[in-house]
Residue frames as a rotation matrix with the C-alpha (Angstrom) as fourth column:
MET 1
-0.915 -0.004 0.403 -4.59
-0.317 -0.612 -0.725 -59.16
0.249 -0.791 0.558 -60.33
ARG 2
-0.582 0.709 -0.398 -7.43
0.717 0.678 0.162 -60.52
0.385 -0.191 -0.903 -58.25
ARG 3
-0.206 0.617 0.759 -10.56
-0.227 -0.785 0.576 -58.52
0.952 -0.053 0.302 -57.41
LEU 4
-0.869 -0.059 0.490 -11.57
-0.491 -0.014 -0.871 -58.03
0.058 -0.998 -0.017 -53.78
PHE 5
-0.276 0.849 0.450 -15.18
-0.145 0.426 -0.893 -58.96
-0.950 -0.311 0.005 -54.42
SER 6
-0.991 0.062 -0.121 -16.46
-0.109 0.163 0.980 -60.66
0.081 0.985 -0.155 -57.47
LEU 7
-0.268 0.962 -0.048 -20.11
-0.901 -0.233 0.366 -60.94
0.341 0.142 0.929 -58.48
ASP 8
0.062 0.248 -0.967 -20.02
-0.052 0.968 0.245 -64.66
0.997 0.035 0.073 -57.77
ASP 9
-0.776 -0.409 -0.480 -18.75
0.452 0.171 -0.876 -64.03
0.440 -0.897 0.052 -54.22
LEU 10
-0.850 0.490 0.191 -21.50
-0.523 -0.745 -0.414 -61.48
-0.061 -0.452 0.890 -53.54
LEU 11
0.020 0.884 -0.467 -24.21
-0.770 0.312 0.556 -63.77
0.638 0.349 0.687 -54.90
GLY 12
-0.210 -0.188 -0.959 -22.84
0.301 0.921 -0.247 -66.51
0.930 -0.341 -0.136 -52.67
ARG 13
-0.833 -0.105 -0.543 -23.26
0.552 -0.202 -0.809 -64.25
-0.025 -0.974 0.226 -49.68
ARG 14
-0.486 0.715 0.502 -26.69
0.144 -0.501 0.853 -63.04
0.862 0.487 0.141 -50.65
ASP 15
0.423 0.663 -0.617 -28.14
0.719 0.169 0.674 -63.63
0.552 -0.729 -0.405 -47.19
LEU 16
-0.163 -0.600 -0.783 -25.43
0.918 -0.382 0.102 -61.47
-0.361 -0.703 0.613 -45.62
VAL 17
-0.938 -0.162 0.307 -25.93
0.297 -0.831 0.469 -58.63
0.179 0.532 0.828 -48.14
LEU 18
-0.126 0.977 0.170 -29.71
0.290 -0.127 0.948 -58.77
0.949 0.168 -0.268 -47.67
ALA 19
0.384 0.216 -0.898 -29.35
0.910 0.072 0.407 -58.64
0.153 -0.974 -0.169 -43.89
ALA 20
-0.589 -0.678 -0.439 -27.01
0.714 -0.692 0.111 -55.62
-0.379 -0.248 0.892 -44.13
LEU 21
-0.797 0.358 0.486 -29.47
0.170 -0.640 0.749 -53.88
0.579 0.680 0.449 -46.45
VAL 22
0.253 0.933 -0.257 -32.41
0.529 0.090 0.844 -54.51
0.810 -0.349 -0.470 -44.09
VAL 23
0.158 -0.279 -0.947 -30.43
0.960 -0.181 0.213 -53.26
-0.231 -0.943 0.239 -41.07
SER 24
-0.846 -0.533 0.019 -29.30
0.513 -0.805 0.299 -50.17
-0.144 0.262 0.954 -42.97
LEU 25
-0.474 0.760 0.445 -32.86
0.159 -0.423 0.892 -49.33
0.866 0.494 0.080 -44.09
GLY 26
0.393 0.622 -0.678 -34.14
0.762 0.192 0.618 -49.90
0.515 -0.759 -0.398 -40.55
LEU 27
-0.228 -0.577 -0.784 -31.54
0.876 -0.473 0.093 -47.52
-0.425 -0.665 0.614 -39.09
ASP 28
-0.915 -0.076 0.396 -32.33
0.299 -0.787 0.540 -44.90
0.271 0.612 0.743 -41.76
LEU 29
-0.032 0.989 0.145 -36.03
0.307 -0.128 0.943 -45.06
0.951 0.074 -0.299 -40.89
LEU 30
0.389 0.126 -0.913 -35.31
0.915 0.065 0.398 -44.86
0.109 -0.990 -0.090 -37.15
LEU 31
-0.587 -0.688 -0.427 -32.99
0.708 -0.692 0.141 -41.87
-0.392 -0.220 0.893 -37.54
GLY 32
-0.766 0.378 0.520 -35.48
0.207 -0.620 0.757 -40.14
0.608 0.688 0.397 -39.85
LEU 33
0.300 0.915 -0.268 -38.27
0.548 0.065 0.834 -40.65
0.781 -0.397 -0.482 -37.32
ALA 34
0.143 -0.335 -0.931 -36.10
0.956 -0.195 0.217 -39.34
-0.254 -0.922 0.293 -34.47
LEU 35
-0.869 -0.489 0.076 -35.17
0.486 -0.813 0.322 -36.28
-0.096 0.316 0.944 -36.54
ALA 36
-0.392 0.813 0.431 -38.84
0.229 -0.368 0.901 -35.59
0.891 0.452 -0.042 -37.36
VAL 37
0.476 0.547 -0.688 -39.83
0.781 0.096 0.617 -35.87
0.404 -0.831 -0.382 -33.65
LYS 38
-0.231 -0.666 -0.710 -37.03
0.871 -0.467 0.154 -33.53
-0.434 -0.582 0.687 -32.62
ALA 39
-0.908 -0.109 0.404 -37.94
0.335 -0.768 0.546 -30.97
0.251 0.632 0.734 -35.30
LEU 40
-0.148 0.960 0.239 -41.61
0.210 -0.206 0.956 -30.96
0.966 0.192 -0.171 -34.25
GLU 41
0.036 0.171 -0.985 -41.09
0.982 0.179 0.067 -30.65
0.187 -0.969 -0.161 -30.48
ARG 42
0.891 0.372 0.260 -41.76
0.310 -0.917 0.251 -27.31
0.331 -0.143 -0.933 -28.77
ARG 43
-0.146 -0.962 0.230 -38.80
0.459 -0.272 -0.846 -25.07
0.876 -0.018 0.481 -28.22
PRO 44
0.055 0.131 -0.990 -38.21
0.984 -0.174 0.031 -23.72
-0.168 -0.976 -0.138 -24.71
VAL 45
0.369 0.125 0.921 -38.88
0.393 -0.919 -0.033 -20.01
0.842 0.374 -0.388 -24.36
LEU 46
-0.431 -0.572 -0.698 -36.75
0.897 -0.187 -0.401 -17.89
0.099 -0.799 0.593 -22.07
VAL 47
0.574 0.651 0.496 -38.72
0.506 -0.759 0.410 -15.04
0.644 0.016 -0.765 -20.54
LEU 48
-0.546 -0.820 -0.172 -36.52
0.713 -0.348 -0.608 -12.29
0.439 -0.455 0.775 -19.17
PRO 49
0.275 0.670 -0.690 -37.95
0.904 -0.425 -0.052 -9.93
-0.328 -0.609 -0.722 -16.54
GLN 50
0.320 -0.034 -0.947 -38.24
0.142 -0.986 0.084 -6.28
-0.937 -0.161 -0.310 -17.56
GLU 51
-0.806 -0.591 0.042 -37.19
0.113 -0.083 0.990 -6.93
-0.582 0.803 0.133 -21.15
ILE 52
0.341 0.939 -0.037 -39.91
0.237 -0.124 -0.963 -5.26
-0.910 0.320 -0.265 -23.20
VAL 53
-0.348 -0.457 0.819 -39.42
0.889 0.117 0.443 -5.31
-0.298 0.882 0.365 -26.95
ALA 54
-0.185 0.214 -0.959 -39.44
-0.017 -0.977 -0.215 -1.80
-0.983 -0.023 0.185 -28.34
VAL 55
0.685 0.403 0.607 -41.02
0.641 0.063 -0.765 -0.90
-0.346 0.913 -0.215 -31.67
PRO 56
-0.343 -0.895 0.286 -38.25
0.935 -0.295 0.198 0.67
-0.093 0.335 0.938 -33.82
GLY 57
-0.609 0.012 0.793 -38.40
0.293 -0.926 0.239 4.44
0.737 0.378 0.560 -33.47
GLU 58
0.311 0.766 0.563 -40.79
-0.441 -0.409 0.799 4.30
0.842 -0.497 0.211 -30.50
ILE 59
-0.706 -0.449 -0.547 -39.92
0.318 0.489 -0.812 3.84
0.632 -0.748 -0.203 -26.85
SER 60
0.421 0.903 0.081 -42.82
0.245 -0.199 0.949 3.80
0.873 -0.380 -0.306 -24.43
ASP 61
0.161 -0.320 0.934 -42.37
-0.799 -0.597 -0.067 5.37
0.579 -0.735 -0.352 -21.00
GLU 62
0.811 0.204 0.548 -42.91
-0.520 0.681 0.516 1.99
-0.268 -0.704 0.658 -19.33
ALA 63
0.843 -0.537 0.033 -40.30
0.476 0.718 -0.508 0.27
0.249 0.444 0.861 -21.52
ALA 64
0.202 -0.791 0.577 -37.82
-0.076 -0.600 -0.796 3.11
0.976 0.117 -0.181 -20.90
ARG 65
0.301 -0.042 0.953 -38.32
-0.918 -0.283 0.278 3.02
0.258 -0.958 -0.123 -17.12
ASN 66
0.936 0.091 0.340 -38.11
-0.203 0.929 0.311 -0.79
-0.287 -0.360 0.888 -16.96
PHE 67
0.669 -0.739 0.083 -34.97
0.492 0.356 -0.795 -0.91
0.558 0.572 0.601 -19.11
ALA 68
0.120 -0.634 0.764 -33.31
-0.401 -0.735 -0.547 1.89
0.908 -0.241 -0.342 -17.12
ARG 69
0.549 0.137 0.824 -34.12
-0.835 0.134 0.534 0.21
-0.038 -0.981 0.188 -13.79
LEU 70
0.962 -0.212 0.174 -32.73
0.217 0.976 -0.011 -3.14
-0.167 0.048 0.985 -15.01
PHE 71
0.464 -0.827 0.317 -29.64
0.331 -0.170 -0.928 -1.38
0.822 0.536 0.195 -16.40
LEU 72
0.154 -0.446 0.881 -28.88
-0.682 -0.694 -0.232 0.59
0.715 -0.566 -0.411 -13.22
VAL 73
0.738 0.117 0.665 -29.38
-0.611 0.536 0.583 -2.41
-0.288 -0.836 0.467 -10.93
THR 74
0.872 -0.460 0.165 -27.13
0.489 0.806 -0.334 -4.55
0.021 0.372 0.928 -13.14
PHE 75
0.409 -0.736 0.540 -24.62
0.086 -0.557 -0.826 -1.71
0.909 0.384 -0.165 -13.42
ASP 76
-0.182 -0.512 0.840 -24.24
-0.679 -0.552 -0.484 -1.00
0.711 -0.658 -0.247 -9.71
SER 77
0.625 0.276 0.730 -25.16
-0.722 0.559 0.406 -4.30
-0.296 -0.782 0.549 -7.98
TYR 78
0.591 -0.515 -0.621 -22.10
-0.268 0.601 -0.753 -6.51
0.761 0.611 0.217 -8.14
THR 79
0.752 -0.583 0.307 -19.40
-0.183 0.263 0.947 -8.45
-0.633 -0.769 0.091 -6.36
PRO 80
-0.166 -0.882 -0.441 -15.94
-0.815 -0.129 0.565 -9.21
-0.556 0.453 -0.697 -7.75
SER 81
-0.747 -0.135 0.651 -17.19
0.099 0.946 0.309 -12.65
-0.658 0.295 -0.693 -8.85
THR 82
0.160 0.894 0.419 -20.42
0.726 0.181 -0.663 -11.45
-0.668 0.411 -0.620 -10.53
LEU 83
0.238 -0.078 -0.968 -18.95
-0.241 -0.970 0.019 -8.36
-0.941 0.229 -0.250 -12.19
PRO 84
-0.819 -0.567 -0.084 -17.50
-0.202 0.148 0.968 -10.09
-0.536 0.810 -0.236 -15.31
VAL 85
-0.575 0.675 0.462 -20.91
0.808 0.559 0.189 -11.51
-0.131 0.482 -0.866 -16.30
SER 86
0.422 0.775 -0.469 -22.78
0.663 -0.617 -0.423 -8.27
-0.618 -0.133 -0.775 -15.59
THR 87
-0.192 -0.573 -0.797 -20.12
-0.262 -0.753 0.604 -6.30
-0.946 0.325 -0.005 -17.49
GLU 88
-0.952 -0.131 0.276 -20.70
0.200 0.413 0.888 -8.45
-0.230 0.901 -0.367 -20.58
TRP 89
-0.100 0.989 0.110 -24.48
0.973 0.121 -0.197 -8.01
-0.208 0.087 -0.974 -20.20
LEU 90
0.371 0.200 -0.907 -24.02
0.260 -0.960 -0.106 -4.24
-0.892 -0.197 -0.408 -19.95
LYS 91
-0.620 -0.701 -0.353 -21.73
-0.167 -0.321 0.932 -4.11
-0.766 0.637 0.082 -23.02
HIS 92
-0.734 0.409 0.543 -24.49
0.678 0.489 0.549 -5.69
-0.041 0.770 -0.636 -25.14
ARG 93
0.341 0.935 -0.095 -26.80
0.936 -0.348 -0.060 -2.85
-0.089 -0.068 -0.994 -24.13
LEU 94
-0.180 -0.476 -0.861 -24.51
0.269 -0.866 0.422 0.04
-0.946 -0.155 0.284 -25.03
SER 95
0.861 0.448 -0.239 -25.24
-0.041 -0.408 -0.912 2.26
-0.506 0.796 -0.333 -28.00
PRO 96
0.490 -0.709 0.507 -22.75
0.870 0.359 -0.338 1.93
0.058 0.607 0.793 -30.85
ARG 97
0.592 -0.234 0.771 -22.11
0.083 -0.934 -0.347 5.69
0.802 0.270 -0.534 -30.49
SER 98
0.472 -0.374 0.798 -20.78
-0.840 -0.464 0.280 5.29
0.266 -0.803 -0.534 -26.94
TRP 99
0.969 0.031 -0.243 -19.58
0.016 0.982 0.188 1.68
0.245 -0.187 0.951 -27.00
SER 100
0.246 -0.964 -0.096 -15.82
0.390 0.190 -0.901 2.25
0.887 0.184 0.423 -27.21
GLN 101
-0.400 -0.412 0.819 -15.55
-0.465 -0.679 -0.568 4.74
0.790 -0.608 0.080 -24.36
ALA 102
0.375 0.636 0.675 -18.10
-0.913 0.126 0.389 3.00
0.162 -0.761 0.628 -22.11
SER 103
0.873 -0.083 -0.481 -16.62
0.034 0.993 -0.109 -0.43
0.487 0.078 0.870 -22.75
GLU 104
-0.141 -0.990 -0.006 -13.17
0.228 -0.027 -0.973 0.74
0.963 -0.139 0.230 -21.65
ALA 105
-0.323 0.093 0.942 -14.65
-0.792 -0.572 -0.215 2.33
0.518 -0.815 0.258 -18.50
LEU 106
0.755 0.640 0.145 -16.46
-0.628 0.641 0.441 -0.94
0.189 -0.424 0.886 -17.66
ASP 107
0.579 -0.622 -0.526 -13.20
0.343 0.772 -0.535 -2.89
0.739 0.129 0.661 -18.08
ARG 108
-0.451 -0.738 0.503 -11.34
-0.159 -0.488 -0.858 -0.45
0.878 -0.467 0.102 -15.79
ARG 109
0.087 0.576 0.813 -14.10
-0.950 -0.197 0.241 -0.74
0.298 -0.794 0.530 -13.18
LEU 110
0.877 0.206 -0.434 -13.80
-0.154 0.976 0.152 -4.53
0.455 -0.067 0.888 -13.33
ALA 111
0.040 -0.958 -0.283 -10.07
0.401 0.275 -0.874 -4.34
0.915 -0.078 0.396 -12.56
VAL 112
-0.528 -0.208 0.823 -10.56
-0.519 -0.688 -0.507 -1.86
0.672 -0.695 0.255 -9.69
ALA 113
0.439 0.794 0.421 -13.38
-0.852 0.220 0.475 -3.89
0.285 -0.567 0.773 -8.13
ARG 114
0.768 -0.205 -0.606 -11.35
0.180 0.978 -0.103 -7.10
0.614 -0.030 0.789 -8.24
GLU 115
-0.261 -0.965 0.030 -8.23
0.306 -0.112 -0.945 -5.50
0.916 -0.238 0.324 -6.84
GLY 116
-0.688 0.003 0.725 -10.06
-0.555 -0.646 -0.524 -3.67
0.467 -0.763 0.446 -4.05
ARG 117
-0.810 0.466 -0.356 -12.54
0.544 0.824 -0.157 -6.51
0.220 -0.321 -0.921 -3.40
MET 118
-0.854 0.501 -0.138 -15.33
-0.437 -0.836 -0.332 -3.99
-0.282 -0.223 0.933 -3.89
SER 119
-0.637 0.759 0.137 -19.02
0.764 0.597 0.242 -4.91
0.102 0.259 -0.960 -3.84
SER 120
-0.915 0.400 -0.053 -22.09
-0.394 -0.914 -0.098 -2.78
-0.088 -0.068 0.994 -4.33
ILE 121
-0.533 0.839 0.109 -25.83
0.829 0.544 -0.133 -3.16
-0.171 0.019 -0.985 -3.87
VAL 122
-0.952 0.305 -0.034 -28.39
-0.304 -0.918 0.254 -0.83
0.046 0.252 0.967 -5.45
VAL 123
-0.492 0.870 0.003 -32.08
0.813 0.461 -0.355 -0.80
-0.311 -0.172 -0.935 -4.58
PRO 124
-0.656 0.289 0.697 -34.33
0.325 -0.726 0.607 1.50
0.681 0.625 0.382 -6.65
ILE 125
-0.854 0.365 -0.370 -36.37
0.231 -0.371 -0.899 3.95
-0.466 -0.854 0.233 -4.55
ASP 126
0.029 0.880 -0.474 -38.76
-0.423 -0.419 -0.803 5.09
-0.906 0.224 0.360 -7.28
VAL 127
0.483 0.249 0.839 -39.89
0.539 0.671 -0.510 3.97
-0.690 0.698 0.190 -10.72
GLY 128
-0.619 -0.785 0.037 -38.18
0.562 -0.409 0.719 6.91
-0.549 0.466 0.694 -12.41
THR 129
0.440 0.691 -0.573 -39.32
0.014 -0.643 -0.766 9.72
-0.898 0.329 -0.293 -14.67
VAL 130
-0.053 -0.385 0.921 -38.95
0.939 0.295 0.177 9.98
-0.340 0.874 0.346 -18.41
ASP 131
0.200 0.019 -0.980 -37.84
-0.118 -0.992 -0.043 13.26
-0.973 0.124 -0.196 -20.01
ARG 132
0.296 -0.009 0.955 -38.19
0.850 0.458 -0.259 13.52
-0.435 0.889 0.143 -23.79
SER 133
0.835 0.037 -0.549 -36.85
-0.091 -0.975 -0.204 17.07
-0.543 0.220 -0.811 -24.28
GLN 134
0.123 -0.848 -0.515 -33.45
-0.986 -0.161 0.031 15.79
-0.109 0.504 -0.856 -25.47
GLY 135
-0.535 -0.200 -0.821 -34.10
-0.405 0.913 0.041 12.21
0.741 0.354 -0.570 -26.55
VAL 136
0.653 0.697 -0.297 -35.30
-0.095 0.464 0.881 9.68
0.752 -0.547 0.369 -23.99
VAL 137
-0.553 -0.810 0.198 -33.69
-0.258 -0.060 -0.964 10.23
0.793 -0.584 -0.176 -20.58
VAL 138
0.535 0.676 -0.506 -34.82
0.277 0.425 0.862 8.30
0.798 -0.601 0.040 -17.51
THR 139
-0.415 -0.590 0.693 -34.04
-0.536 -0.457 -0.710 9.76
0.735 -0.666 -0.127 -14.09
ALA 140
0.597 0.573 -0.562 -34.34
0.090 0.648 0.756 7.39
0.797 -0.502 0.336 -11.13
ARG 141
0.087 -0.517 0.852 -33.28
-0.931 -0.347 -0.116 7.44
0.355 -0.783 -0.511 -7.50
ALA 142
0.576 0.033 -0.817 -31.77
0.081 0.992 0.097 4.42
0.813 -0.122 0.569 -5.75
ARG 143
0.793 -0.356 0.494 -30.20
-0.564 -0.122 0.817 3.52
-0.231 -0.926 -0.297 -2.43
LYS 144
0.552 -0.702 -0.450 -26.56
-0.191 0.418 -0.888 2.56
0.812 0.576 0.096 -2.98
THR 145
0.834 -0.334 0.438 -24.46
-0.405 0.168 0.899 0.60
-0.374 -0.928 0.005 -0.49
VAL 146
0.521 -0.749 -0.409 -20.74
-0.432 0.182 -0.883 0.01
0.736 0.637 -0.228 -1.13
PHE 147
0.907 -0.318 0.275 -18.54
-0.087 0.499 0.862 -2.56
-0.411 -0.806 0.425 0.61
ILE 148
0.403 -0.857 -0.320 -14.76
-0.666 -0.035 -0.745 -2.75
0.628 0.513 -0.585 0.35
ALA 149
-0.629 -0.658 -0.413 -13.08
-0.286 0.691 -0.664 -5.95
0.722 -0.300 -0.623 1.52
ASP 150
-0.217 0.686 -0.694 -16.35
0.619 0.647 0.445 -7.05
0.754 -0.333 -0.566 3.18
ARG 151
-0.525 0.073 -0.848 -16.65
0.734 -0.467 -0.494 -3.85
-0.432 -0.881 0.192 5.25
LEU 152
0.565 0.805 0.183 -19.27
0.810 -0.499 -0.307 -1.17
-0.156 0.322 -0.934 4.80
SER 153
-0.585 -0.778 0.230 -17.66
0.811 -0.571 0.128 1.76
0.032 0.262 0.965 3.01
ARG 154
-0.914 0.327 -0.242 -20.64
-0.274 -0.934 -0.228 4.05
-0.300 -0.142 0.943 2.43
GLU 155
-0.292 0.904 0.313 -24.38
0.909 0.364 -0.204 4.26
-0.298 0.225 -0.928 1.99
SER 156
-0.798 0.043 -0.600 -26.00
-0.123 -0.988 0.092 6.97
-0.589 0.147 0.794 -0.05
THR 157
0.395 0.878 0.271 -28.93
0.390 0.107 -0.915 7.90
-0.832 0.467 -0.300 -2.22
ALA 158
-0.725 -0.687 -0.038 -27.92
0.188 -0.251 0.950 8.23
-0.662 0.682 0.311 -5.85
VAL 159
0.444 0.790 -0.424 -29.68
-0.285 -0.324 -0.902 9.85
-0.850 0.521 0.082 -8.79
TYR 160
-0.498 -0.543 0.676 -29.14
0.428 0.524 0.736 8.00
-0.754 0.656 -0.029 -12.06
ARG 161
0.347 0.526 -0.776 -29.76
-0.565 -0.543 -0.621 9.64
-0.748 0.654 0.108 -15.44
ILE 162
-0.448 -0.431 0.783 -29.77
0.266 0.772 0.578 7.16
-0.854 0.467 -0.232 -18.30
ALA 163
-0.064 0.357 -0.932 -30.18
-0.840 -0.524 -0.143 8.27
-0.539 0.773 0.333 -21.93
ILE 164
-0.256 0.127 0.958 -31.77
0.195 0.978 -0.077 5.53
-0.947 0.167 -0.275 -24.06
GLU 165
-0.258 0.240 -0.936 -32.27
-0.911 -0.384 0.152 4.97
-0.323 0.892 0.317 -27.76
SER 166
0.792 0.567 0.225 -33.82
-0.420 0.775 -0.472 2.27
-0.442 0.279 0.852 -29.94
ALA 167
-0.440 -0.884 -0.156 -31.54
-0.798 0.306 0.519 -0.46
-0.412 0.353 -0.840 -31.23
ALA 168
0.005 0.401 -0.916 -32.07
-0.744 0.614 0.265 -3.52
0.669 0.680 0.302 -33.36
PRO 169
0.589 0.232 0.774 -33.24
-0.732 0.558 0.390 -6.42
-0.342 -0.797 0.498 -31.17
SER 170
-0.055 -0.652 -0.757 -30.78
-0.689 0.573 -0.444 -9.31
0.723 0.497 -0.480 -31.14
ALA 171
0.424 0.153 -0.892 -30.17
0.339 0.887 0.313 -12.49
0.840 -0.435 0.324 -29.20
ALA 172
-0.509 -0.710 -0.487 -27.82
0.754 -0.095 -0.650 -10.60
0.415 -0.698 0.583 -26.88
ASN 173
-0.934 0.242 -0.264 -30.19
-0.067 -0.842 -0.535 -7.61
-0.352 -0.482 0.802 -26.53
PRO 174
-0.625 0.726 0.288 -33.76
0.769 0.508 0.387 -8.83
0.135 0.464 -0.876 -27.04
GLY 175
0.024 0.667 -0.745 -35.28
0.702 -0.541 -0.462 -5.63
-0.711 -0.512 -0.482 -25.65
GLY 176
0.152 -0.006 0.988 -34.10
0.932 -0.331 -0.145 -3.52
0.328 0.943 -0.045 -28.58
LEU 177
0.977 0.097 0.190 -32.94
0.029 -0.943 0.332 -0.64
0.211 -0.319 -0.924 -26.37
ALA 178
0.148 -0.982 -0.115 -29.43
0.843 0.186 -0.505 0.76
0.518 -0.022 0.855 -25.86
VAL 179
0.642 -0.036 -0.766 -27.81
0.575 -0.638 0.512 3.19
-0.507 -0.769 -0.389 -23.44
VAL 180
0.649 -0.402 0.646 -26.34
0.378 -0.566 -0.733 6.31
0.660 0.720 -0.215 -25.03
SER 181
-0.454 -0.778 0.435 -25.01
-0.122 -0.429 -0.895 7.80
0.883 -0.459 0.099 -21.79
GLN 182
0.546 0.591 -0.594 -25.46
0.578 0.247 0.778 7.66
0.606 -0.768 -0.207 -18.07
SER 183
-0.376 -0.641 0.669 -24.57
-0.255 -0.623 -0.740 9.77
0.891 -0.449 0.071 -15.07
VAL 184
0.297 0.383 -0.875 -24.71
0.745 0.480 0.463 9.10
0.597 -0.789 -0.143 -11.35
GLU 185
-0.329 -0.336 0.883 -24.88
-0.307 -0.846 -0.436 11.82
0.893 -0.415 0.175 -8.69
GLU 186
-0.394 0.177 -0.902 -24.95
0.801 0.548 -0.242 11.08
0.452 -0.818 -0.357 -5.00
GLU 187
0.407 0.624 0.667 -27.40
0.079 -0.752 0.655 13.18
0.910 -0.213 -0.355 -2.97
LYS 188
-0.752 -0.571 0.328 -26.32
-0.241 -0.226 -0.944 14.72
0.614 -0.789 0.032 0.31
ASP 189
-0.201 0.693 -0.692 -28.16
0.783 0.539 0.312 13.37
0.589 -0.479 -0.651 3.30
GLU 190
0.737 0.653 0.174 -29.81
0.414 -0.641 0.647 15.47
0.534 -0.405 -0.743 6.00
SER 191
0.674 -0.536 -0.508 -26.57
0.495 -0.184 0.849 15.85
-0.549 -0.824 0.142 7.97
GLY 192
0.800 -0.315 -0.511 -24.84
-0.515 -0.797 -0.315 17.41
-0.308 0.515 -0.800 4.93
LYS 193
-0.011 -0.840 0.542 -22.46
-0.162 0.536 0.828 14.51
-0.987 -0.079 -0.142 4.28
């Protein structure tokens, strides 16, 4: 049985082996240098508006108001095409205690909005107030406009009450706050409608 490469054959091709070794070492050094440069370069930082990191166990009034305002605008400003993304964003900010029920309600709302071609725009009227008598509850007023099939359906002033608690900050929820519950009541206008 004959060997594929004998020592005599390799010694005869010494120039070829040496060239392969030099090329291999050169590539190793180049790749190592590229890896070192990549590891030392600055990482991009994504700054999200209104996302204030909460200290575990403490929620400042400003952080609570900012989080509630961002939540209510994301919750009630949508079109059928933007609703899936905002629904996923909202699900990451739900408290584990209320996740199952609220998640199902968000999925139902997604189906209804798509079927009815419903859109909504919410513009906060005030910064909101924080009540700490039963946890952290932010109450804020906003102007709500609803369109169905590209036609104005109704305009109203709504009062949002959002109960908030601390949560562990994560990549999906960098603010470290979660919604325990929320309620929306529409105010009657001057004409009694």
